[in-house]
C-alpha positions as CSV (number, residue, x, y, z in Angstrom):
1,M,-9.2,-3.0,23.7
2,F,-7.0,-4.7,26.4
3,K,-5.7,-8.3,26.1
4,S,-3.4,-9.3,28.8
5,F,-1.7,-12.8,28.4
6,R,0.3,-13.9,31.4
7,Y,0.3,-10.5,33.4
8,I,-1.2,-6.7,32.9
9,F,1.2,-3.7,32.0
10,L,3.4,-3.3,35.5
11,L,0.9,-0.9,37.0
12,G,2.6,-1.2,40.2
13,L,5.2,0.4,39.8
14,A,6.8,3.6,41.0
15,I,6.5,5.7,37.8
16,S,8.8,8.8,37.1
17,F,9.3,10.6,34.2
18,G,12.6,12.3,35.3
19,R,16.1,10.7,34.9
20,P,16.7,8.7,38.0
21,A,19.8,9.8,39.6
22,L,22.2,6.8,38.6
23,A,20.2,6.1,35.6
24,Q,22.8,4.4,32.9
25,V,21.3,1.8,30.4
26,K,20.0,2.7,27.2
27,L,17.8,0.3,25.1
28,N,18.0,-0.1,21.3
29,L,16.3,-1.7,18.7
30,S,17.7,-3.6,15.4
31,L,15.8,-5.1,12.3
32,L,17.8,-8.3,11.4
33,P,19.1,-8.8,7.9
34,D,16.1,-11.0,7.1
35,Q,13.7,-8.1,7.7
36,Q,11.7,-10.0,10.4
37,T,14.0,-10.5,13.7
38,Y,13.6,-7.8,15.5
39,L,16.6,-7.3,18.3
40,V,16.5,-5.8,21.7
41,S,19.2,-4.7,23.0
42,V,21.1,-2.8,25.7
43,I,24.2,-0.4,26.3
44,S,25.5,0.5,29.7
45,E,27.1,3.5,30.5
46,S,29.0,1.8,33.4
47,T,30.2,-1.2,34.0
48,W,28.5,-3.4,36.6
49,T,30.0,-7.0,38.4
50,A,28.0,-9.3,40.7
51,P,26.3,-8.6,42.9
52,Q,25.8,-4.8,41.6
53,N,24.0,-6.4,38.1
54,T,21.2,-8.1,40.1
55,V,18.4,-7.3,37.5
56,G,15.1,-7.0,39.7
57,S,13.0,-6.5,36.4
58,V,12.6,-5.3,33.1
59,Q,9.6,-4.0,30.8
60,V,10.2,-3.4,27.3
61,V,7.4,-1.4,25.7
62,V,6.9,-1.0,21.4
63,R,4.5,0.3,19.9
64,Y,2.7,0.5,16.3
65,N,0.3,2.0,14.0
66,A,-3.1,1.0,14.9
67,G,-4.8,-1.0,12.2
68,K,-1.9,-3.5,12.0
69,Q,-1.9,-7.1,13.1
70,F,1.2,-8.0,15.3
71,I,1.9,-11.1,17.4
72,A,5.5,-11.7,19.3
73,G,6.5,-14.8,18.6
74,N,9.5,-17.1,18.5
75,I,11.1,-14.7,21.5
76,Q,14.6,-16.1,21.9
77,S,16.6,-15.1,24.7
78,L,20.5,-14.3,23.9
79,I,20.9,-13.9,27.8
80,P,21.9,-17.9,29.2
81,G,19.7,-18.4,31.9
82,V,17.3,-16.2,31.1
83,T,13.6,-15.5,29.6
84,W,11.5,-13.1,27.9
85,V,7.4,-13.4,27.6
86,D,5.2,-11.0,25.6
87,N,3.8,-9.5,28.7
88,A,0.4,-8.0,27.3
89,Y,-1.1,-5.9,24.3
90,L,-2.9,-2.5,24.5
91,E,-5.1,-2.0,21.5
92,S,-5.4,1.7,20.9
93,P,-6.1,3.4,24.4
94,A,-8.3,6.4,24.6
95,S,-5.0,8.9,25.1
96,A,-3.4,7.4,22.0
97,P,-5.7,5.7,19.4
98,E,-3.5,5.6,16.6
99,F,-1.5,3.3,18.1
100,H,-1.3,-0.4,19.7
101,F,1.8,-1.2,22.5
102,V,3.2,-4.6,22.9
103,S,5.0,-5.2,26.6
104,F,8.3,-7.5,27.0
105,V,9.0,-8.5,30.3
106,L,11.8,-10.7,32.1
107,N,10.6,-14.1,33.0
108,E,12.5,-14.3,36.2
109,R,12.0,-12.9,39.5
110,G,15.5,-11.6,39.9
111,T,18.9,-12.3,37.4
112,K,22.8,-11.6,38.2
113,N,22.8,-13.3,34.5
114,I,22.6,-10.2,32.3
115,P,26.0,-8.3,31.9
116,F,26.5,-4.8,32.0
117,Q,30.0,-3.5,30.6
118,Q,30.3,0.3,29.6
119,D,29.6,1.2,25.7
120,V,28.8,-2.3,25.1
121,E,25.9,-3.6,23.3
122,T,24.4,-6.5,25.1
123,P,22.1,-8.3,22.8
124,L,18.9,-9.0,25.5
125,F,16.3,-10.8,22.9
126,T,15.0,-11.3,19.5
127,F,11.0,-12.0,18.2
128,V,9.2,-11.7,15.0
129,N,5.9,-10.8,14.1
130,L,3.5,-14.3,14.1
131,A,0.8,-12.1,11.9
132,D,1.4,-12.1,7.9
133,D,1.4,-8.6,8.1
134,C,4.5,-5.8,7.7
135,V,3.3,-3.4,10.7
136,G,5.7,-0.7,9.1
137,K,7.1,1.4,11.6
138,L,7.9,-0.5,15.0
139,E,9.0,1.8,17.8
140,L,10.5,1.7,21.3
141,V,8.2,3.9,23.7
142,E,10.4,7.0,24.9
143,N,9.2,7.3,28.9
144,E,9.5,11.2,28.3
145,S,7.0,11.7,25.5
146,E,3.7,13.4,26.2
147,L,2.2,10.6,24.7
148,T,3.4,8.1,27.0
149,K,2.3,10.5,30.1
150,Q,-1.3,10.7,28.8
151,V,-1.3,6.9,28.5
152,V,-0.1,6.7,32.0
153,G,-1.7,9.5,33.8
154,V,-5.3,9.3,31.5
155,D,-5.4,5.6,31.1
156,H,-3.5,4.1,33.8
157,M,-1.8,1.8,31.6
158,N,2.0,2.1,32.6
159,V,3.6,1.6,29.1
160,T,7.1,2.9,30.2
161,Q,10.3,1.3,30.0
162,N,11.9,-0.2,33.3
163,I,15.4,-1.9,34.2
164,T,15.6,-2.3,37.6
165,I,19.3,-2.8,38.5
166,L,20.8,-3.0,41.8
167,G,23.4,-1.0,41.0
168,A,21.6,1.9,39.9
169,R,19.6,1.8,43.1
170,G,16.7,1.4,40.7
171,N,15.0,2.1,37.4
172,A,18.0,2.3,35.5
173,Y,16.9,2.9,32.3
174,A,18.3,6.5,30.4
175,G,16.8,6.6,27.0
176,I,16.6,4.9,23.9
177,L,19.6,4.8,21.3
178,N,17.8,3.3,18.0
179,A,14.3,4.0,18.6
180,S,12.1,2.5,15.6
181,V,12.8,0.5,12.8
182,D,10.8,-0.3,9.7
183,C,10.2,-3.8,7.9
184,A,8.8,-2.2,4.8
185,Q,12.5,-0.5,4.3
186,A,15.7,-2.3,3.5
187,T,18.0,-2.8,6.2
188,S,21.0,-0.3,6.1
189,V,24.2,0.7,8.2
190,E,24.7,4.4,9.1
191,N,28.0,6.1,7.2
192,Q,28.6,2.7,5.4
193,Q,28.1,2.4,1.4
194,P,26.6,-0.7,0.5
195,V,29.3,-2.9,-1.7
196,V,26.5,-5.8,-2.1
197,K,22.6,-5.9,-2.8
198,N,20.0,-8.1,-2.3
199,L,21.5,-9.6,0.6
200,R,19.9,-12.4,2.5
201,V,21.2,-14.3,5.8
202,F,19.4,-17.2,7.0
203,P,18.3,-18.8,9.6
204,V,17.7,-16.4,12.2
205,P,18.6,-17.2,15.2
206,T,21.0,-19.6,13.8
207,S,22.4,-22.4,16.1
208,N,25.0,-24.3,13.7
209,V,25.0,-23.1,9.9
210,L,24.5,-19.6,8.5
211,R,23.5,-19.0,5.2
212,V,24.7,-16.1,3.1
213,F,23.4,-14.9,-0.2
214,W,24.3,-11.8,-2.0
215,E,25.3,-10.2,-5.3
216,N,28.1,-7.6,-5.9
217,L,26.8,-4.3,-6.3
218,D,29.9,-3.4,-8.3
219,T,31.5,-6.3,-10.4
220,G,34.5,-5.1,-11.0
221,N,35.5,-3.7,-7.0
222,G,33.1,-6.9,-5.2
223,P,34.1,-7.8,-2.2
224,D,37.0,-10.2,-1.6
225,K,36.5,-11.4,1.6
226,L,34.0,-11.9,4.5
227,Q,35.0,-11.4,7.9
228,V,33.0,-12.5,11.5
229,T,33.6,-11.0,14.8
230,D,31.8,-10.9,18.1
231,I,29.9,-7.9,19.6
232,L,33.1,-6.8,21.0
233,G,34.8,-6.6,17.4
234,R,37.2,-9.2,18.4
235,E,38.0,-11.3,15.3
236,L,37.0,-15.2,15.7
237,G,39.4,-16.8,13.2
238,L,36.4,-17.1,10.7
239,E,37.7,-15.5,7.8
240,R,36.4,-16.5,4.1
241,K,37.9,-15.5,0.6
242,L,35.3,-14.4,-1.8
243,I,35.1,-14.5,-5.9
244,S,35.3,-10.4,-6.3
245,N,34.5,-10.0,-9.8
246,A,31.1,-12.2,-10.1
247,A,28.2,-10.9,-11.3
248,E,25.0,-14.0,-10.4
249,E,24.1,-14.5,-6.9
250,Q,26.9,-15.6,-4.6
251,Y,26.5,-17.9,-1.7
252,I,28.5,-19.0,1.6
253,Q,27.9,-21.2,4.3
254,L,29.4,-20.6,7.9
255,D,30.0,-23.2,10.5
256,V,29.0,-21.3,13.7
257,S,28.1,-24.1,15.7
258,D,30.9,-23.7,18.3
259,F,29.9,-20.2,18.8
260,P,28.4,-18.9,22.0
261,T,24.7,-17.7,22.4
262,G,25.0,-14.1,21.5
263,L,25.2,-11.0,18.3
264,Y,27.8,-11.1,16.0
265,N,28.7,-9.0,13.1
266,G,29.4,-10.1,10.0
267,C,31.8,-7.5,7.5
268,F,32.1,-7.7,3.6
269,V,35.4,-6.0,2.6
270,T,36.4,-5.0,-1.0
271,P,40.2,-5.0,-2.2
272,G,40.4,-1.2,-1.8
273,G,38.9,-1.0,1.7
274,D,35.1,-0.6,1.0
275,R,33.3,-2.3,4.0
276,Q,29.3,-3.4,4.2
277,S,28.4,-5.2,7.6
278,F,25.4,-7.2,8.6
279,R,24.2,-8.9,12.0
280,F,23.5,-12.4,12.7
281,V,22.2,-14.2,15.5
282,V,23.2,-17.5,17.5
283,A,21.4,-19.3,19.8
284,H,21.6,-22.6,21.5
């Protein structure tokens, strides 16, 4: 069953499964610490400034297992002057009956507001599942997969990723860094040993106050400070001292009302130098 809200999947696009000559932007999917908020971001292999950063259209497609319920909601843009919409829902196409697909698109017909800086992650938007159901694995569709080619070629539904940028002379999509997340599994950071447990961060997104709850994993070597940096790793002058040896639940409140809209990193640091990071979003 195919459900169209505002548009249909972008069938009119010229679909190419080979990587375009100037394709230089990769997609990334993350799950924030509340285990409910999904984040879509892009990482560019090149730096484009105006007018070369002009974006004509964007389509981001995710899929999940059939039998689960998913309704995208609370779609929050992290780029000022840009909005996003859950464009269309495609349920169990003949070529892939085990999957449902959701398409998100740029609401504007063109924008120069999205920054593209080499090797820098740019957060685009967040969303949640309004259905009272954890869908398990939610994953970005890979254009090169045989399943995607079947849905496009047999079902005539364009479920491919598309990021049309002037500097790339067309579709700049170059692949996926992190393709899938699972709301049924705890968020973890690769190559990091945890130093806290039962971490809860809310609200997501926040506009003024961020509340952080946790318990120390090792009461003899708990974190003694919490650092906050922006997406470029720059410290924001917001560092708090913590009680490192307490065993009970810990709580701290951070004033982020002066932070620009965007993605930020919080990092617990122990006296021994062990670190554990988490992400949060500020949206005004």
